[in-house]
N, C-alpha and C positions, 0 to 999 in steps of 0.2 A: 325087773322093771325097765332097766336101760335097754336090754335086748328087745323087749316088747316095743319100746319107743322107736328103736331103730327099724324094727320090722314094719311098724305102721308108717314111718317116714318113707321107707323104700317102696312100699305098696302104693302110697299116695303119689310118690314121684313117678312111678311106672304108669299109673292110671292117667296122670296129667300129661305125660309125654305121649301116650297113645292117642290122646284126644287134644292135641295142641290147640287147634283152632277154636274148638268148643270151650276149652279151659281159658284161653286168652279172652274170648268175648265175655265169659263170666267174670273174670277179673276186671275187665274194662268197665262192666256195669258197676262194680264196687268202687273202682278207681274214680269214676266221674263224680259220684257222691262225695267221696273223701276229698277229692281235689277241690270241689266247690266249698266245702267247709273249711279246709286249710287256707284257701285263698281269702275267704271272708275274715277268718280269725287273724290271719297274717296282716291284712290291710287295716283292720280295725286296731290291731295292736300297734301298727305303724303310726296311725293317726294319734292314738293315745300317747305314744312316746314323743311325737312331734310337739304336742302341747306341753307335756311334762318337761321336755328339754327347753322349751321357750321360757317356762316359769323358772327353771333353774338358772337360765341365762340372766333373767331379770334380777334374780337374787333370792336369797332365803328370807329376806326382810319384807316380803310382800303380804299384805292383808287385803282381802276383797270383801266388800259388803254388797249384797244383792237383795232385791225384794223377794219375799217368800210367797210364792204363788199358792193360792188356796185350791187351785185346780189340780187334777192328777198330773203326774209328771209327763206322761205322753202328750196330753193335751196342751200343757203349758209350754213344753219344748217346741212342739210343732207350731203353735201360735206365735211364739216369739220369733222364730226363724222365718216365718212366712208373712208376718205382718210388716207393712212398710213403716209403721210407727209402733214398735214393740214397747211393752211395759207401760201401756197407757194407764194402768191402774197401779203404778209403782207407789210404794209407800215412802220412797226416799225424796229428800228435798235439799235445797241449798242450805237451809238452816241446819240440817244434819251434818253437812260438810263443815260448816262453821263450828259446830259443837265438837266435832272430831279434831279439828285443828287446835283446839284449846287443850287437848290432852297432852300429857308428858310422853316422852320417848317416841314422838312422831315427827318425821322430817318433811313429809310431803303428803298432800291429800288432793286427789284429782277426781272429780265427778265425770261420768260418761253418760251423755244423752245423745241418741241417734235419731235422725229424721231423714227420710228420702224426699228431696225437693228438686225443683227445676232450677238450673243455673244458666244464665245468659252471659256471654262475653261479647267483645267487639267483633269476633270472628265466627264463633260457633255457639250453638245452643244445645244443651243437654236436658232431656226431659226428667230424668230421675237419677240423682246423685246422692250418695251417702254423705250427710252433713253430720259431723261430730262436734257436739258442744262440750267443752271442757274448760280448763284454766291453765295457767302457766306452769303449774306443778306437773302436768301430764308428762312432759318431756323428761322430767327428773326421774320418773318411775318407769315409763315405757322406753325400751332401747331403740328409739328411732333417731335418725340423724338428719340434719338439714343439708340439702345440696348447696344452697346459699340462702342468704337472708336471715331472718330472725324468727323466733317463735312468738306466741301470744304474750302480751303484757297486760296483766290484770289492771294495772293502774292507768292504762291508756283507755280513754273513753271512746276513742274512734273505733269504727267497725272495721276490724282487720280479719284477714283469713290466711291460712297456710294451706297450700295445695299439695296433693300427692303428685308424684312424678307423672304417672300416666294421665291423670286428670289435667295437669298443666298442658301436656301435649295435645289432649283432646280439645281443650278450649282455645289454646293459642298457637298450636303446632310448634311449640318450643318450651324449653325449661330454663333458658338462660337470660331471658329479657322480659320477665313478667313482673318483677318487683315494681310496685308503684301503680300498676294497672288495676283496673277495677272490674269486678264481676257483679252480677245482680242475682241475689237469692231471694225468691218470693217477693220481688218488687223492691228489695232493700239493697243499696250499693255497699260493697265491701272492698277495701283496698288490700291487695296481695302484699304480704310482708315476707313471705318465705315459701320455698319449695322443698319438699322432703326428698331425701335420697331414695333410691329404689328399695323397697322392702320385699325381699323374695320369700314371703311367707303368706300364702293365701289363707292359711288356717291358723288362728291364734285364740287365746283364751278371752280376748276382748271382743271377738267376732267383728273385727273391723278390717276392711280391705284398705290399708293405708295408701296404696298406690292410686286408688280411685276415690279417695275421700277429700272433703274440704273441711278443715278444722277451724272453728270459730269459738269465740267466748260463749260460755253457756248462757250468760245473761242475754246475749243478743239472739241466741237460738230460741230462748223462751218467748221472745217478743215476736219473732217471725213464724214460729211453729208452736203454738200453745199446747198442742197434743203431745209433743215430745217431752217425756219425763225422764228423770235420772234412772237408768237401768243398772248402774254399777258405780261404786266408789272404790277407787284404788288408793291404797294407803301404804306408804313406805315408813317402816319402823326404824328407829335409831339403833335399838338393841335387839339383835337376832336371838339372843339367849332367852328372852322373855316374851316371845310372841304370844304364848298362851295367855299371859297376864294382860298384855296390851289388848288382845282380842276380847278378853273378859271386860276390860274397862270400856272398850268401844260398845260392846253389847249392853252393858249397864247404862251407859250414857244415852244411847239411842232408845232404850226401853223407857227411861225416865222422860226423855224428850217426847215420846209417843204415848205417855200416860199408861205405861204398862203393856202396850200392844207390841208383841214381838213378831211383827209381820215383815221380818228381814232375816237374812242369814249372814254370819261372819265366818269367813274361811281363810285358812292359811296353809302353807305347805302343799302336800300332795292332794289335799281336798279342794284346791282351786282348779276346777275344771269347768270351762264354759258349757252351758247347756247344749251347744253345738256338738260337744263330745257325747253328751247323753243321747242326742238324736242319732249319731253314728252307731251307738250301742243298740238303740231300738231297731234301727234299720238292719244292723248285722244280725240281731236276734231273729227278725222276720226272714231274712235271707237264709239263715242257718236252718230254719224250719223247712223252707222250700228245698234246700239241699238235702235235708234229712229224708224227704220223700223219695228223691232219686236214690238215696242209699238203701231205703227199704225196697225199692224196685230191684236194685242190685242184689239184695238179700234174697228176693224171690227168685232171681236168676240162679243163685247158688242152690236153692232148694230144688229148682227144676232140673238142673244138671245132675244133682245127686240122686234124684228119683229115677232119672233115666239111667244113671250108672248102676243103681241097685237092680233095676230091671234087666240090664244087659249082663250083669255079673252074678245072676242067680246061681249058675252052675258053680262058679268060684266059691260062693258062699256055702253051697252044699258040700263041696269038697273040703273046705276048711272045717266045717262042723263035723264032717265024717271022720276027720283025723284028730279030733279032740278040741277044736276051738270052741270056746263058750260063746253064748249070746252076748255076753259083756265084751268079749274080744272083738266080735263083729261090730257091735255098736261103736266101740272106741275107734275101730279102723275107719269107718265111714265118717264119724264125727271129726276125726283127725284130718281126713281128706278135705272136708268142708272148711275147717279152720285154715288149712294151708292155702286153699283158694282165696278165702276172705283176706288173709294176711298179705298174700301176694298182691291182691287188689289194693289193699291199704298202703303198701309200700309204693306201688305205682302211682296211686293217688296223691300220696305225700310229695313225691318228686314232681309230679305234674302240677300240683297246687303251688308249690314254691317257684317253679319255673314261670308259671303265669304271673305270680306275684312280682317277681323280679322284672318281667317284661312290662307290667303295668307301672312299676316304680320309675321307669324311664320317662313316663309322661305325666306323673303325679308328683307332688312335692314331698312325699313321704316314702321311706324305705320299708320293705317288708319286715315284719317282726318274726324272728326265729326264736322259738322257745321250746324247752323240753316239755312244757305243759301241753303244747299243741301236738308234739310227737306222741306223748303219753295218751292224750285223748284219742288220737288216730288209732293207735294199737288197741286201746281198750274198746273203742267202738267197733272196729273190725272183728275183734275177738268175740264180742257179744253177738254181732251179726252172724258170724260163723256158727256159733253155738245155737242161737235161736232158730236160724233157718236150716241148720244141718241136723238138728236133733230128730226131727220127724223122719227124714229119709234113713237116718242111722237106726232108729227104733224099728222102722219097717224092715230093714235088712236083718236086724238081729232077731226079729220075730219069724223069719222064714223057716218053714219046715225043711230039714235037710233032705228028706226023701223026695219031696216035691221039687226042691231046688236042683237036685242031681239030674232030673229029667230034662232040664233046660240046657241048651247049648247055644253058644254065640254064633 
């Protein structure tokens, strides 16, 4: 068996060397499809890791409550991320926040409501700015830092606002002398009490661009933007060893509060992934299907070159059969050659995919994800492509009549 394997390998190598250009172009067809899939899986894995790392930085004591959409996942995710005022049918309310605060083993509870509205300052006007409505507990849960000033104070009835670094620059062309100045949101004046440090994370599980956001108290947001509802409640637990029990207590409390209607979800640990991550997975799935088409085209290229090879090597097939080679030996020879071409294309595609992923990582906030799963999928896929598209030419070669084959010369 080992001798037969070495013979097939030698014959395949000889055939590929004799037709270098043709073999390279065939491998390139496979490589393009494989590289596309590797690039997509690598970048999607990088995005997933970015969000997981952020959650781990926040701590293992985080619990998140979100409304449970009755729509299918694809529709709800796309609608949330494309609507200016998402979660308009949210089941969560300020009363839910108050009820959660009463539970044991909870140190902080912060609601999140987002609305895109116009902001006017003494120097500049912006037509659409992300307004985050929350409370003073938010900064205890989310690892954001103040450049200077203070955060929101729930006991202060005045309308105050904390600006993101980039937003402060856009409104006042500075970040160092805005404390005490006012901005107008939907016709209401708010006094600036703080400016955030730069947050170098455009993707996070809260789906908030902190650098370009204005943070106000949720009770004021409800007054100026009635359509903005709570899309998420972040909860910080005191005891990380009993997150499951605390989550059950939250779930039971909210169920009773809503008279048995469980139109919400309670998540903690690795299950905390913002729907933005789901959207990336949906998009990656679609792109992978498109990349699979190019892989099929590459497989057709393998079949084409193998059919040409069978036709050109009819005399060789006749000689091999005349000296005792069985049809099975001929079939395995050409199938092995198709596998070699496909695997070579897979290796080239794997390298090309990761090179492109590393290049893209220089202009994106996430690093490419390298995993043995991706490598295994690459080799499994290219092996299947080699077998599926190489079996017909191999069968055709094995079925050739040795007498007729000996009449053919290259």
